[in-house]
VOVEX-365001 format. One record per residue (C-alpha): x, z, y; residue in one letter. Coordinates in steps of 0.1 Angstrom, whole numbers, padded with zeros to 4 digits, always signed. Layout:
REM residues N
XZYA...
***
This chain:
REM residues 329
+0152-0257-0126M+0135-0280-0101K+0100-0269-0111K+0111-0233-0107T+0124-0238-0072S+0093-0257-0062M+0073-0226-0072I+0096-0204-0052L+0092-0226-0022M+0054-0224-0024A+0056-0186-0026L+0079-0184+0004A+0061-0206+0028L+0028-0187+0032T+0043-0170+0062A+0057-0202+0077T+0024-0221+0074L+0004-0193+0089A+0028-0190+0118A+0026-0227+0123A-0011-0224+0132Q-0003-0215+0167D+0028-0236+0172K+0024-0270+0156P+0048-0287+0179A+0076-0262+0170A+0070-0269+0133A+0072-0306+0137A+0100-0309+0162T+0136-0297+0158A+0147-0270+0182A+0179-0274+0202P+0210-0265+0182Q+0226-0232+0190K+0261-0223+0181T+0251-0189+0168A+0223-0204+0148D+0235-0236+0133P+0213-0263+0117V+0217-0260+0079V+0194-0289+0069A+0178-0318+0087S+0160-0351+0083A+0144-0373+0110G+0131-0351+0138T+0131-0320+0116V+0160-0295+0118A+0161-0262+0099I+0182-0235+0115H+0200-0209+0095Q+0179-0180+0108A+0147-0198+0100E+0159-0206+0065F+0170-0170+0058E+0137-0157+0071N+0119-0180+0046A+0141-0166+0018L+0130-0131+0028K+0094-0139+0023T+0100-0144-0014L+0091-0117-0039P+0122-0095-0046E+0126-0108-0082Q+0131-0144-0069Y+0152-0137-0038Q+0185-0133-0057A+0181-0167-0074Y+0169-0186-0043A+0197-0171-0022A+0223-0178-0049G+0224-0206-0075P+0190-0220-0064G+0199-0220-0027K+0204-0257-0023K+0173-0267-0043Q+0152-0242-0023F+0166-0258+0009A+0156-0293-0003E+0121-0281-0011D+0118-0263+0022Y+0129-0294+0041L+0103-0315+0022K+0076-0291+0032M+0087-0292+0068K+0087-0330+0068L+0053-0332+0052L+0040-0307+0077A+0054-0328+0106A+0036-0359+0093E+0004-0338+0089G+0006-0326+0125Y+0010-0361+0137K-0022-0370+0119A-0040-0339+0132G-0046-0325+0097L-0042-0289+0110E-0076-0294+0127K-0094-0301+0094Q-0119-0274+0086Q-0105-0266+0051D-0070-0263+0065V-0082-0241+0094V-0099-0218+0070E-0069-0216+0047Q-0046-0208+0076L-0070-0181+0088S-0069-0166+0053L-0031-0167+0053M-0030-0151+0087R-0053-0123+0076D-0032-0117+0044N+0000-0115+0064L-0015-0090+0089V-0029-0070+0060A+0005-0068+0044N+0021-0058+0077A-0005-0030+0080E+0003-0019+0044L+0039-0017+0053Q+0031+0005+0083Q+0011+0028+0061I+0040+0030+0036E+0064+0039+0064K+0040+0066+0077S+0042+0085+0043V+0065+0115+0046T+0076+0135+0015L+0099+0165+0016S+0121+0178-0012D+0096+0207-0015D+0068+0183-0020D+0086+0165-0047L+0097+0198-0064K+0061+0211-0064K+0049+0178-0080A+0078+0181-0106Y+0069+0216-0116E+0032+0208-0118A+0039+0179-0141N+0069+0192-0159K+0054+0184-0193K+0057+0147-0184D+0095+0150-0183Y+0098+0169-0216E+0116+0150-0244Q+0123+0158-0280V+0149+0144-0304K+0136+0142-0339A+0138+0127-0374R+0110+0119-0397H+0102+0106-0432I+0071+0085-0437L+0052+0081-0469I+0027+0052-0465A-0006+0049-0484F-0023+0017-0495K-0035-0003-0465G-0010+0013-0441S+0008-0011-0416P+0040+0005-0429A+0033-0001-0466A+0064-0018-0481Q+0060-0050-0502P+0072-0046-0537G+0067-0008-0538K+0039+0007-0558P+0009+0012-0536A-0001+0049-0533L-0035+0062-0528T-0041+0086-0500D-0039+0116-0524E-0007+0103-0540Q+0010+0097-0507A+0001+0132-0495K+0013+0148-0527A+0046+0129-0525K+0051+0139-0489A+0044+0176-0497E+0069+0174-0525D+0096+0159-0502I+0088+0187-0477R+0094+0213-0503K+0128+0198-0512Q+0137+0198-0475L+0127+0235-0470V+0148+0243-0501A+0178+0228-0484G+0179+0191-0493A+0196+0168-0469D+0171+0152-0445F+0191+0121-0438G+0196+0113-0475E+0160+0118-0484L+0149+0096-0454A+0172+0068-0466K+0159+0070-0501K+0122+0077-0496E+0110+0068-0461S+0086+0038-0457D+0098+0035-0421D+0127+0013-0430T+0140+0011-0395G+0146+0048-0390T+0150+0054-0427G+0183+0035-0426A+0195+0059-0399R+0185+0090-0418G+0151+0091-0402G+0165+0093-0367D+0139+0086-0340L+0162+0093-0311G+0147+0110-0280S+0111+0103-0269F+0087+0116-0243G+0049+0121-0242H+0026+0092-0249N+0052+0073-0268Q+0040+0082-0303M+0006+0082-0319V-0013+0114-0309P-0011+0133-0342E+0027+0127-0344F+0033+0136-0308E+0014+0169-0311E+0034+0179-0342A+0067+0169-0327A+0062+0187-0293F+0048+0218-0309N+0074+0221-0336G+0103+0245-0334K+0139+0231-0332V+0155+0230-0366G+0124+0236-0386E+0106+0212-0410I+0071+0205-0398S+0040+0206-0421P+0030+0172-0434V+0013+0152-0407V-0012+0123-0413K-0014+0093-0390T-0027+0058-0394Q+0007+0049-0409Y+0008+0075-0436G+0021+0111-0441Y+0051+0122-0420H+0076+0151-0424I+0092+0158-0390I+0123+0177-0380K+0128+0184-0343V+0165+0185-0336E+0164+0193-0299S+0140+0197-0269R+0149+0192-0233E+0133+0185-0199I+0148+0158-0177T+0163+0174-0146P+0146+0171-0112F+0175+0151-0097D+0172+0124-0124Q+0134+0119-0119V+0134+0124-0081K+0136+0087-0071P+0108+0077-0095A+0087+0107-0086L+0091+0099-0049D+0080+0063-0054K+0050+0073-0075S+0038+0099-0050L+0042+0074-0021R+0022+0048-0039Q-0006+0074-0046K-0007+0084-0010Q-0008+0047+0002V-0036+0040-0023Q-0056+0070-0011T-0053+0058+0025T-0063+0022+0016V-0092+0035-0005D-0106+0055+0024K-0109+0022+0043L-0136+0012+0018K-0157+0043+0025D-0193+0032+0031G-0187-0003+0018A-0218-0022+0007K-0220-0051-0017F-0250-0073-0025D-0260-0062-0059D-0279-0094-0066V-0250-0116-0057Y-0225-0096-0076F-0246-0089-0106A-0229-0095-0140A-0238-0129-0154P-0264-0128-0181K-0251-0138-0216T-0274-0160-0236E-0276-0154-0273A-0264-0183-0293A-0292-0201-0311P-0294-0193-0349A-0285-0221-0371I-0302-0219-0405A-0291-0242-0434A-0319-0259-0452P-0328-0243-0485A-0329-0276-0503T-0312-0309-0495A-0331-0339-0484T-0319-0375-0483P-0315-0371-0446A-0295-0339-0451D-0272-0357-0476A-0266-0385-0452K-0257-0361-0424K-0232-0343-0446T-0215-0374-0459G-0234-0374-0492G-0226-0337-0500K-0255-0313-0506K-0255-0284-0481P-0250-0251-0498T-0257-0215-0487T-0235-0187-0497K-0240-0150-0495K-0212-0131-0476P-0188-0114-0499T-0178-0078-0493T-0144-0064-0500K
***
């Protein structure tokens, strides 16, 4: 837990250290106590006020703030105080004037100002409901989902091939899948056949139920068959890297606009911000020589001697070197 909080402390203090570049005395000396802003931690000449400490918490990434402001609050305060005490000693020794420290503080300052500018750009993005609805309609396919079942017949070498079951050739697996499809078209129960025959044991135990899924969640051949299939019908046999599938689409729906609106809003804002930032790079030039990809040197070939010599035997602990031809499977 202590290691974690030290990491959190390091993440939070970039802003504090950069700000300290202009005000070393303030960083090293405790400010007068105010009733509205009490001291929450102190040692020697260093006093940390509540407002300062809470501002430091806010500089943490969101995923860490809850912990540092909750169960890790005391540990974070201890680490923060240690940093302030070390900084105070460093200022006494004039370490803030060292070239490497000055350069790092300058980099931190630039990073903070850049992030502030990025926040300004984000705030300037305006999106109306009409903008979001247009984007939704233009990409409606992305919000389509189907609920389906399937039966998988694996062939030899398939990742889904089951140990202990007879290995089927490609032709045998296809023939078996076609036979199962005929049974289903004739009225056989899909769930029962899936439990009995499917090599996808996870869904097979549930009668082949895959639940609902959207685009880009299945291998391409399977996705195409599922999204093009009619509700209630048995698909033609479909081949993928796993084997031969028989698919039954049970329902098709499109996620309503109101449900995707928050995610869509966030996505469009990010795209607009990225476009604005990318425009700043227009006309950028880079030294092609300096940034050239490093050349890779070929590893020297190591050839085993055709016959062993006394020296070879000595090097190999008395064993005669051998050469073997690669085997093919």
